[in-house]
Each structure stands twice: as C-alpha cells, then as structure tokens.
RODOVO-728545 format. One record per atom (N, C-alpha, C): x, y, z; residue in one letter; atom name. Coordinates in steps of 0.001 Angstrom, whole numbers, padded with zeros to 6 digits, always signed. Example, Ala and Ser with C-alpha at 12.3 -4.5 7.8 and 13.67 -1.06 7.14 Angstrom:
2
+013190 -005690 +007800 A N
+012300 -004500 +007800 A CA
+013200 -003300 +007800 A C
+012850 -002250 +007080 S N
+013670 -001060 +007140 S CA
+012900 +000030 +007870 S C
This chain:
75
+023450 -130913 +023044 M N
+024367 -129991 +023657 M CA
+024730 -130479 +025052 M C
+025680 -131351 +025080 R N
+026097 -131960 +026340 R CA
+026570 -130943 +027363 R C
+027236 -129930 +026887 Y N
+027846 -128974 +027802 Y CA
+026826 -128219 +028636 Y C
+025591 -128148 +028191 L N
+024590 -127390 +028943 L CA
+024445 -127901 +030373 L C
+024602 -129197 +030582 K N
+024515 -129739 +031940 K CA
+025569 -129116 +032845 K C
+026726 -128829 +032282 E N
+027818 -128254 +033070 E CA
+027574 -126792 +033414 E C
+026948 -126065 +032527 I N
+026863 -124621 +032697 I CA
+025498 -124138 +033205 I C
+024452 -124933 +033068 I N
+023109 -124500 +033483 I CA
+023063 -123986 +034914 I C
+023689 -124643 +035887 P N
+023615 -124111 +037256 P CA
+024190 -122704 +037397 P C
+025085 -122325 +036515 E N
+025696 -120998 +036598 E CA
+024929 -119946 +035800 E C
+024028 -120369 +034928 L N
+023322 -119410 +034085 L CA
+022317 -118560 +034858 L C
+021640 -119131 +035831 G N
+020676 -118360 +036621 G CA
+021329 -117170 +037301 G C
+022367 -117414 +038109 P N
+023057 -116287 +038740 P CA
+023663 -115316 +037723 P C
+024158 -115828 +036602 L N
+024721 -114951 +035576 L CA
+023642 -114035 +035004 L C
+022481 -114587 +034710 C N
+021382 -113769 +034175 C CA
+020955 -112708 +035182 C C
+020916 -113068 +036454 D N
+020581 -112086 +037494 D CA
+021621 -110972 +037532 D C
+022887 -111354 +037428 E N
+023972 -110363 +037439 E CA
+023875 -109433 +036233 E C
+023628 -110013 +035054 L N
+023539 -109194 +033848 L CA
+022309 -108292 +033860 L C
+021227 -108746 +034480 A N
+020031 -107901 +034588 A CA
+020321 -106671 +035438 A C
+021114 -106853 +036479 A N
+021452 -105735 +037369 A CA
+022563 -104865 +036785 A C
+023539 -105513 +036163 T N
+024698 -104800 +035608 T CA
+025024 -105411 +034248 T C
+024464 -104871 +033166 P N
+024659 -105481 +031846 P CA
+026097 -105466 +031336 P C
+026896 -104564 +031880 R N
+028292 -104469 +031442 R CA
+029222 -104635 +032639 R C
+029241 -105836 +033231 P N
+030098 -106021 +034404 P CA
+031575 -105875 +034038 P C
+032375 -105635 +035040 V N
+033812 -105413 +034836 V CA
+034463 -106586 +034112 V C
+034012 -107804 +034376 D N
+034649 -108971 +033767 D CA
+034072 -109337 +032396 D C
+033223 -108482 +031833 S N
+032737 -108719 +030473 S CA
+033664 -108005 +029490 S C
+033603 -108440 +028240 T N
+034421 -107841 +027196 T CA
+033522 -107472 +026028 T C
+033637 -106245 +025574 Q N
+032870 -105819 +024412 Q CA
+033542 -106372 +023168 Q C
+032782 -107118 +022384 I N
+033317 -107710 +021160 I CA
+033145 -106736 +020000 I C
+031940 -106183 +019899 D N
+031664 -105246 +018810 D CA
+030316 -104589 +019069 D C
+030261 -103282 +019037 G N
+028995 -102573 +019214 G CA
+028274 -102985 +020481 G C
+027128 -103622 +020319 D N
+026326 -104040 +021466 D CA
+026520 -105514 +021818 D C
+027562 -106139 +021283 I N
+027834 -107556 +021518 I CA
+028956 -107694 +022543 I C
+028690 -108495 +023572 F N
+029642 -108689 +024658 F CA
+029846 -110174 +024891 F C
+030886 -110482 +025624 R N
+031092 -111862 +026071 R CA
+031502 -111818 +027527 R C
+031149 -112886 +028210 I N
+031560 -113040 +029596 I CA
+032011 -114478 +029777 I C
+033014 -114652 +030570 R N
+033593 -115977 +030790 R CA
+032867 -116665 +031935 R C
+032510 -117922 +031714 V N
+031928 -118768 +032752 V CA
+032713 -120071 +032707 V C
+033745 -120156 +033532 G N
+034620 -121328 +033496 G CA
+035289 -121426 +032141 G C
+035165 -122596 +031506 Q N
+035776 -122775 +030191 Q CA
+034819 -122435 +029046 Q C
+033704 -121810 +029373 Y N
+032716 -121406 +028381 Y CA
+032684 -119899 +028225 Y C
+032189 -119458 +027071 R N
+031995 -118042 +026817 R CA
+030526 -117836 +026483 R C
+029908 -116915 +027196 V N
+028521 -116562 +026929 V CA
+028557 -115283 +026100 V C
+028036 -115369 +024889 I N
+027997 -114229 +023985 I CA
+026598 -113636 +024104 I C
+026529 -112351 +024418 Y N
+025215 -111734 +024593 Y CA
+025176 -110359 +023964 Y C
+023953 -109917 +023713 R N
+023724 -108623 +023079 R CA
+022880 -107780 +024014 R C
+023232 -106513 +024123 I N
+022488 -105588 +024968 I CA
+021666 -104677 +024065 I C
+020369 -104598 +024341 D N
+019499 -103656 +023636 D CA
+019084 -102604 +024651 D C
+019811 -101495 +024670 D N
+019544 -100436 +025645 D CA
+018178 -099795 +025440 D C
+017721 -099769 +024209 E N
+016446 -099121 +023906 E CA
+015277 -099807 +024616 E C
+015273 -101128 +024602 V N
+014192 -101863 +025274 V CA
+014635 -102421 +026625 V C
+015872 -102080 +027017 R N
+016432 -102522 +028295 R CA
+016367 -104044 +028436 R C
+016981 -104719 +027463 A N
+016966 -106182 +027448 A CA
+018345 -106716 +027096 A C
+018581 -107939 +027559 I N
+019815 -108659 +027249 I CA
+019410 -109961 +026576 I C
+020065 -110278 +025481 F N
+019772 -111490 +024732 F CA
+021014 -112362 +024700 F C
+020923 -113547 +025274 I N
+022041 -114490 +025200 I CA
+021959 -115138 +023826 I C
+022977 -114895 +023031 E N
+022988 -115347 +021645 E CA
+023674 -116692 +021470 E C
+024670 -116972 +022306 S N
+025434 -118198 +022124 S CA
+026185 -118541 +023405 S C
+026337 -119830 +023639 I N
+027180 -120331 +024725 I CA
+028130 -121317 +024072 I C
+029409 -121030 +024177 R N
+030395 -121868 +023491 R CA
+031555 -122214 +024408 R C
+032041 -123424 +024217 R N
+033264 -123814 +024909 R CA
+034412 -123017 +024289 R C
+035281 -122508 +025116 R N
+036393 -121683 +024637 R CA
+037334 -122517 +023785 R C
+037561 -122061 +022550 S N
+038510 -122699 +021639 S CA
+038946 -121649 +020624 S C
+039782 -122042 +019703 E N
+040223 -121108 +018670 E CA
+039064 -120651 +017793 E C
+038032 -121464 +017687 N N
+036895 -121147 +016822 N CA
+035781 -120387 +017530 N C
+035936 -120107 +018791 T N
+034860 -119497 +019564 T CA
+034330 -118227 +018929 T C
+035205 -117375 +018466 Y N
+034772 -116064 +017982 Y CA
+034715 -115957 +016460 Y C
+035140 -116988 +015764 R N
+035199 -116911 +014296 R CA
+033837 -116705 +013657 R C
+032821 -117363 +014181 R N
+031511 -117305 +013544 R CA
+030522 -116400 +014269 R C
+031008 -115542 +015126 I N
+030107 -114664 +015867 I CA
+029344 -113744 +014925 I C
+029984 -113219 +013928 R N
+029308 -112319 +012988 R CA
+028127 -113017 +012308 R C
+028202 -114352 +012161 D N
+027100 -115092 +011549 D CA
+025846 -115064 +012419 D C
+026023 -114859 +013716 L N
+024875 -114824 +014622 L CA
+024024 -113582 +014407 L C
+024645 -112535 +013944 F N
+023955 -111248 +013866 F CA
+023831 -110846 +012449 F C
C-alpha cells in the first residue's frame, strides 16, 4: 500500500479529531453508521459505534469512480 506513506502523517490528527467529534461538519454519512471524510485525494471510510463509543477506520482509498462501489462488501 504505497499510498499509506502519503496519508500516515495526517491520520494521527484525523483520529484525534474524530475521537473528539465523530461526526465533523466535513464528514459525509454514507449509510447508517458508516461515514467518510476527505483527506486530500483520499477518502477515509469509518464506522461509528455509539454504544461502545468507538470509531473504526474500515478503509482508506484514493478517490476514484470505484471508491464507493465496494463499500457494502466491507460490512
């Protein structure tokens, strides 16, 4: 996963932000408890579990036409 080198420096601050505010203004609800947030040309797909107060990063993908096609396969 070559792209991880590009996005890793931004993941720490993003995780801190999501821990404080799981549904920031710049996030988009995809379906139910599944959200996405844009980080440059990447999309971080994450799931919020309000019951246990946790956020699970499910996928990090470069934005393309196929970015959201297989999201249902993750869950």
